[in-house]
N, C-alpha and C positions, 0 to 999 in steps of 0.2 A: 234098368234105366228109370222105370216108373217109381221103384223104391227110392232111388237117389233123388228124383224130383220131389217126391212126397216129403223126404227128409229136409230138402231145401225150403219147401213151403212151410213146414212145421217150424223150422228154425227161425224163419223170417217173421212168422206170426208172433213168436216169442219176443224177438227183437223189437217188433213194432209195438207190442203190448207194453214192454218195459219202457220204451221211449215215450209212449203216450201217457204213462202212469203219472209223472209229475204234473201234467197239465190238467188232470181230472181230480187231483187231490183238493180237498177243501183248503181255504186260506189259512186256517189254524195250523194245518200240517206243513204248508209251505213256509209259514213264518217262524215255526219253531221246531225243535227237535227235543226229544226227551232229555238228552244230555247237553245239547248246545244251549248256551245262554241266549236270552232274547232281550233286546232293547226295545222298549215301547216308545211311541212317539211323544207321549207326555214326559217321560223320563228324559228323552233327548232334548226337548224344549227347556226343561228345568236346568239341564247341564249347560246348554248354550247360553241361557240367561246369566249363569254364574261365570262362565269362562269367556264369552265373546268380548273381544276388545272394543267393539263399537259401543256396546252397552256400558262397559267399564269407563270409557271416555265420557259418555253422556252423564254417568253418575258422578264422575269427578267434576265435570263442569257444573252440575247442579250443586255440589258441595261448595264450590267456589262462589256461586251466585248467592247461596244462603249466607256465606260469610260476609259477602259484600253488603247484603241487606242488614246484617248485624252492625257493620261499620257505619252505615248511614243512620241507623237508629241512634247511635252514640252521639251524633251531631246535635241532637235535641238537648242533651244533658250538659251541665257545666263542665268546664275544663280547668284543671289545676296545673300550675307550673311553678317551678322553683328556680331561683337564680342566685349564684354566689360569685362575688368578685373581690379581688385584692389588688390594691395599687400601692406602689412604693414611690413616694415623691422625693425628688432631689433635695428640696428645701421645704420647711414647714410653711404652709400657706399663711399669709398675713394680710392685714388691711391697715392702711395708714389712717389714723384718727388724729387730727390736729397735727399732722406731719410726723407723728410717732407711729412706727410699725407695731401692730398688735397681732400676735399669733391667733389665728381663728380655727386651726385644725391641726391634726397630727400628720406627720409625714408617712406613717403607716395607716392605710385606710382599708378596713374590711367592711364589706356590705353584702347582705343577703336579703332576699325577699321571697314571699310566697304569694301567688296571685290566683284568683279564681275568676273565670269569665263565663257568663251565661248569655247566649244570644237571646234577644227579646223579639226581634223582627228582622227577617232577611229577605223580605219580598217574596215569600213562599219558596225560596231556593232550597232550604233544608227539607221541607216536606216533599217537594217535587223530586229531589234526589232519592229520598226514601221510597216514594211510590215507584219510581223507575226501577230501583233495586228490587222491590217486591215483584214487580212485573217480570224483571229479568230472571228471578228465581222460578216464576211460573213458566216462562218460556223454556228455561232449562229442563223443567219437569216435562213439558210438552215434547221437547226434543228427545228426552229419555223414553217417553211413551212411544214416540215415532220409531225409535230404534228397536224397542221391544216388539212392536208390530212387524217391522221389517225383518228382524232376525227370526221371529217365530214363523212368519209366513214364508220367508225364503227357505227356512229349514223344511217346512212342509212340502214346498215345491221340490226341493232337492231330495226329500225322502221318497216322494212318489216317483220321481224320475229314476231314482236308484232301484226301486222296486220294479219299475217298468223295464229297465235295462236288464235286470235279473231275469224277468219273465222272458224277454226277447232272447236272452242267452239260452234259456231252456228250450225255446222254440227252435233255435239254431241247432242245439244239440240233438233234438228230436229229428230235425230235418236230416242231419248227418247220419243218424242211426237208420232212418227210413231209407235214405239213398244208399247206404251201405248194404242194407238188405236187398234193395233192388239190383245193385251191382252184382251181388252174389247170385241172385236169381238169374240175371242176364248171363253171368259167367257159366252157370250150370246149363242154361238153354243153349249157349254157344257151343259148349262141349258136346251137347247132344245133337248139334247141327240144326237146331230149331230156329235160330236167329242168325243174322249176319254179324260180322265183326264190327260193322259200322254202328249197329245198335248197342253193342257192348261198349264201344268207345264213347258213345253218347252218355251212357250210364256212368262211366269212369270220369268223364269231364264234369258232369253235373255234381258228382260226389266231391271232386276237387274244389269246385266253386263253393260248394256248401261248407267244406272245411275252412276255406278262407273266410267266408262270411261268419262262421262261428268264432274264429279268432278275432275278427274285427268287432263283433258284438261283445265278446268277452272283454276286450280292451276298453270298449266304451262303458261297460258295466263297472270296471275298476276305476275309471276316471270319475264316474258319477258317485261311486262310493267314497272316493278320496275327497271330492268336493263336499259331500255331506259331512265327512269327518272334520273338514276345515270349518264349516259353519258351526258344528257342535262345539268344536274346540278341543277335542280329544282324538286319540287314535282309535280306530275301530279294528279290533282283532278279526282276523279272517274267519274264525269260527263263530263270531257274534252274528246272530240272526236278527233281522229287523221285523218288527210287528207289521203284518200285512193287512190290507183292507181290500176286500173284493166286493162284498155286498154294497150296492148303491141304490138309494132311493132318491131320485131327482126331486129337488124342491121346486115349488111354484113360487116364482119371485116376480115382483112388480118393479119395473124400471124406475118410475118416479119415486117410489118409496126408497129404493136403493140410493138414488141421487140425493134425497133429503138426508138419509143417514150419513152419507159421505160428507155432506156439507157440515153436519153437526159434529161428527166424530173425527174428521180428518185432523191428525196432529199438526200437519203443515198449516192448514187453515187456522187452527187454534193459535199457532205461533204468530201468524200474520195479524189476527185480531188483537192479540196481546201487544204486538208491535205497534198497532195503531194507538192503543191506549198509552203506551210508552211515549209515543211522539206527542200526544196531548200534554203530558207532563214535561216533555222537553221544551215545548212552546212556553209553558208557564215558567219553567226555569230560565229560559232566555229573557222573558219579560221581567224577571226579578232585577235586571240591570236598570230598570226605570225607577226603582224604589231605593230609599236609603236603608242601610243596615244599622240596627240599634242593638247595643250590647250593654250589659251591666257587669262592671269589673270591681272586684274587691282585692285589696293588696295589704299585706302586713310586711314591714321591713325593719331591719336593724342595721345600724352603722356604728362602728367603733374602731378602736386601735388594736384590739386583741382578736384572736382567731374566731371567737364566738360573737364578735361585734357587740359585746355587752358593756364595754368601757368607753365612755365618750365624755371628755372633760369640757367640750365646747358647745354641744347641743344635745337635745334628747337622743338617746341611743335607739329608740324604737318609735314606730308610728304606724298607723293604719288609715286606709282611705277606701271610700266607695265612690265609684265614678260611673256615670252613664255617658256613653259615647255614641254619637251618630255620624256615620260616614255616608256621603251622597255624591256620587259622580254625576255632575250636572251635564257635562258635554263631552262626547267621545267621538265626534265626527260620524255619527250614524252607525257605530259598531253594534249597538244593541238592536237597532231596527234590522240590521243585516242578519244578525243571529236569529232573530224571530222569523224572518222571512225564510231563512235556510231551513229551519225546522218545519215550517209549513210546507215547503216544497218537498221535504223528505217524507212527510205524511202523505202528500198527494201522490208521490211515486209509489208508496206502499199500497195505497188504494188501487192504483192501476195493477200492481202485482197481484193483489187480492182478486180482482176481476179475472185476470188471466189464469190464475190458479184454479178458480172456480170453473172456468170454461174447460181447462185441461182435465180437471177432476171429473167433470160430467162426461167428457169424451172417454176417459179411461174407464169409468163405470159402464158406459154403454158398450164399449169394446169387449170388456171382460164378461159382461152380461150376455152378449151375443155369442162369445166363445163358449160360454157355459151352455147356452141353448143348443149350439151345434154339437157339443160333446155329448149332451144328454140324448139328443136325437140319434147320434151315431151308435150308441150302445146297442139298442135293439137291432139296428141294421147289421152291425158287425157280428152280433150274436147269431142272427139267422145265417149270415154268410159263412160263419165258422162251422155251423152245423151242416150246412149244405156241402161245404168243402170237405169236411170229414167223411160224409157219406159218399161223395164223389170219389175221394181217395180210396175208400174201402172197396167200392165197386170196381174201379179201374184197376186197382192192384190185384183183385181177385180175377178179373177178366184177363189180365196179363199172364197170370200164372196158369190160366187155362188156354193161353195163346189166342185169346179172342181180341185183345187190345195190343197195341204196339208199345214199344219202349217210349216213344215220343208222347203217347197218351199218358203213360205213367208219370213221366217227368213233368208234363204240363199240370197234371192233377196235383202232384206234390208241390209244385210252385204255387198253385192256387191255394193249397191248404196252408203253406207257410205264410203267405201274404194274409190270408184270412185270420190265422192265429195272431199275427202281429197287429193287424187292424183291430182285432177284438181287445187285446190288452192295451193298445194305444187309446182306444175309446174309453175303457174303464179307468185307467190312470189319468188319461187326459181330462176326464171330468173332475177328478180330484185336484189336479193341477190347476184347472180353470177356476175351481171354487176357491182355492188358496189365493190365486191372483186377485179374484174379486174381493175376498175378505181383506187382502192387503190394501187395496184401494179404499175400502170402506173404513179402514182403521181398526179392524177387529184383530184381537190377539189370537 
C-alpha cells in the first residue's frame, strides 16, 4: 500500500509540475514557438491601418474634401463658355422704309459666340468658400487622425485582452490538472480506507466545476481573439501566436500635464476648433449678400446665313465686346441679416460644444489616470498574493498526501491559487489596457 501511495504522489508531482510549467515560462516562450509564426503588435497595427473600414472611410472623405477645395479655387479664375444657335424663319425679316418693305436679314440665321467672365468682386464670397473648403480638408484630416488613434488603441486594448484571456485559459487548464491530481490522490486514499467517500465526492465535484470553468474561459478566449481579428481586418490562423508583453515598468505621470496634452492633441477638439474657424468664414460669406458683385465679361460672336456664320449680306458677320457688370440686391426683406444671425448662432452652439467636450475630455483623462494608478498598485500586491498562494498550495498539498490536511483544505488552497493567478495576470494586462485607454484619450497613436 505504501508503494502504491508513493506512486500516486510521484505521479501527481509530475502532473503538477507539467501544469505549472507554462505559467513560469518567460514571455518570449509564451508568445512564440520555434515553428509557429508570431504576429507582433506593430505589424498588427500596420495591417489594421491598411484594412480597417473606418480608416478607409476617413481617407475617402479626406479625398473628397481636397477635391472640393480644388473646386473652390477654380472660382477665382475666369470662366469660358460657348454658345451656338440656328433659327429658320418662315419669312425673311423686312422693314418698311417709305412704305416699301426692305429685307434686312436672311430667313436662315446661324449664330455662335464665345464668352469669358472674370469675377472682380463678390463681397468676399469666393474667398470665404475657398477658406471653408480648406478648413473642411483639415477637418477631414483631423477625423482621419482620430480614426487612426481609435483603431490603433482599440487594437492594443483588444490585443492585451486576448493575451489576458489566453493566460486565464492556461490558469484554468492548470487548475484542472491540479484538481485531477488531487482527485486521483483522493481516490487512492479512499481505496486505502484513509478518507471517507464524502471527501472523494468533494474532489470530483471540484474537478467537474474546474472543467466547466476551463471551457467557459476557453470560449471567452476565442471570442477575444475573433474580436481582435475583426479590428485588424484579417483572419487569425489558430497556429498564429501573438507577441506577448509581461515586463512592466509603471510610469510616473502628472494629471495636469496629461490634461494639457489631451487639450492640445485631441483630434475631436482640433475638429471643433477648425469648425469655429469655418463658422467665421460662413459669417463672412453670409455678409457678402450686403455687397454688389462685379464681373468683367468678354464676348466674341458671329452671325450669318451659313453653318459657320461667316456670310452675312445685311450686317457685319462678327463682333467683339468687353463689358463690366455690377449686380446688387438692394432689398430682400431681411434675408441676408437672418443668414448672418443663423451663422452666428451656429458658432455659439459650437463654442458650447467645445466647452462640454473639454470637460468630458478632462473627466476621461482623470478616470483613465486613476485606473492606471490602481492597476499599477495592484501589480505588486497581486504578485505577492500569487507567491503566497503558490506556497500555500505546495504546503497544503504535501500535508494532504501525508494525511495531515483535509480534502477541504486542499480545495480551498487550490481555489485561492487560481484566484491569485487570475488576479496577477489581470493586474499585469490590466495595466497595459489602462495605458492604452489613457493614450486613446490623449490622442496618441
